[in-house]
C-alpha positions as CSV (number, residue, x, y, z in Angstrom):
1,M,-24.5,-13.4,1.6
2,Y,-22.3,-16.1,0.2
3,R,-22.8,-19.8,-0.2
4,S,-19.1,-20.8,-0.6
5,F,-15.7,-19.3,-0.2
6,E,-15.5,-19.4,-4.0
7,D,-18.1,-16.6,-4.0
8,L,-15.9,-14.3,-1.9
9,E,-14.2,-11.6,-3.9
10,V,-11.4,-11.5,-1.4
11,W,-10.7,-15.2,-2.0
12,K,-10.7,-14.7,-5.8
13,R,-8.2,-11.8,-5.5
14,A,-6.1,-13.8,-3.1
15,C,-5.9,-16.7,-5.6
16,K,-5.0,-14.2,-8.4
17,L,-2.3,-12.7,-6.1
18,A,-0.8,-16.2,-5.5
19,I,-0.7,-16.8,-9.3
20,D,0.9,-13.4,-9.9
21,V,3.6,-14.1,-7.2
22,Y,4.4,-17.5,-8.8
23,Q,4.7,-15.9,-12.2
24,A,6.7,-13.0,-11.0
25,L,9.2,-15.3,-9.3
26,K,9.4,-18.1,-11.8
27,E,12.8,-17.0,-13.1
28,S,14.2,-16.3,-9.6
29,K,17.3,-18.2,-8.6
30,D,16.9,-17.4,-4.9
31,F,15.0,-20.6,-4.1
32,G,14.7,-19.9,-0.4
33,M,13.0,-16.5,-0.8
34,K,11.0,-17.7,-3.8
35,D,9.6,-20.7,-1.8
36,Q,8.8,-18.5,1.2
37,M,7.0,-15.9,-0.9
38,N,5.0,-18.5,-2.8
39,R,4.0,-20.2,0.5
40,S,2.9,-16.8,2.0
41,A,0.9,-16.0,-1.1
42,V,-0.9,-19.4,-1.2
43,S,-1.6,-19.1,2.5
44,V,-3.8,-16.0,2.1
45,A,-6.3,-17.7,-0.2
46,S,-6.0,-21.1,1.6
47,N,-6.8,-19.7,5.0
48,I,-9.8,-17.8,3.7
49,A,-11.1,-21.1,2.2
50,E,-10.3,-23.2,5.3
51,G,-12.0,-20.7,7.7
52,A,-15.1,-20.5,5.5
53,E,-15.4,-24.3,5.5
54,R,-15.2,-24.6,9.3
55,D,-18.9,-23.8,9.7
56,S,-18.2,-21.6,12.7
57,N,-18.2,-17.8,12.6
58,K,-15.5,-17.8,15.4
59,E,-13.2,-20.1,13.5
60,F,-13.8,-18.2,10.2
61,I,-12.7,-15.0,11.9
62,H,-9.6,-16.8,13.3
63,F,-8.6,-18.0,9.8
64,L,-9.3,-14.6,8.3
65,H,-6.8,-13.1,10.8
66,I,-4.3,-15.7,9.8
67,A,-4.9,-14.8,6.1
68,K,-4.4,-11.1,6.9
69,G,-1.1,-12.0,8.7
70,S,0.1,-14.0,5.7
71,S,-0.7,-11.0,3.5
72,A,1.5,-8.8,5.7
73,E,4.2,-11.5,5.7
74,L,4.1,-11.5,1.9
75,R,4.2,-7.7,1.7
76,T,7.3,-7.7,3.9
77,Q,9.0,-10.3,1.7
78,L,8.2,-8.2,-1.4
79,Y,9.9,-5.2,0.2
80,I,13.0,-7.4,0.9
81,A,12.9,-8.9,-2.6
82,E,12.8,-5.5,-4.2
83,N,15.6,-4.1,-2.0
84,T,17.9,-7.1,-2.6
85,G,17.3,-7.1,-6.4
86,I,15.3,-10.3,-6.5
87,Q,12.3,-8.5,-7.9
88,N,11.9,-5.4,-10.0
89,S,10.2,-2.3,-8.6
90,E,7.2,-2.1,-11.0
91,I,6.0,-5.7,-10.3
92,T,6.8,-5.3,-6.6
93,F,4.8,-2.1,-6.4
94,R,1.7,-3.7,-8.0
95,L,1.9,-6.8,-5.8
96,I,2.4,-4.7,-2.6
97,S,-0.7,-2.6,-3.6
98,E,-2.7,-5.8,-4.0
99,T,-1.6,-7.1,-0.6
100,R,-2.7,-3.9,0.9
101,E,-6.1,-4.1,-0.8
102,I,-6.6,-7.7,0.2
103,S,-5.7,-6.9,3.8
104,S,-8.2,-4.1,3.8
105,M,-10.9,-6.4,2.4
106,L,-10.0,-9.0,5.0
107,H,-10.3,-6.4,7.7
108,G,-13.8,-5.4,6.5
109,L,-14.9,-9.1,6.4
110,I,-13.5,-9.7,9.9
111,K,-15.3,-6.6,11.2
112,S,-18.6,-7.8,9.5
113,K,-18.3,-11.3,10.8
114,T,-17.4,-10.1,14.3
115,Q,-20.5,-7.9,14.4
116,N,-22.6,-10.9,13.3
117,T,-21.1,-12.9,16.1
118,H,-22.2,-10.4,18.8
119,K,-25.8,-10.2,17.6
120,P,-28.4,-11.8,19.8
């Protein structure tokens, strides 16, 4: 059980991911892609936090789905960044792996919260 979104490991990892994306792109001159990727990365942690603070299991689940979508959006952008030379392969591989793990964690949390919603 958690008391606040700050207690959630998935939120902590999503925050770290956002920081890692910012750091990985700080030298990038492609300001459009850089901005979009930073927004996607920040969206993952932000939606986890917003959903947790809604005080409704149904709304929390909704925002977890949005966070999961933002993680997939970022993963797509990472593939594009790598294939266009914006980002190097080693950093991209590590960030893609982390988005996959965060998505998996979000899936598990959604499943857990959904089961709790259907209990009498």
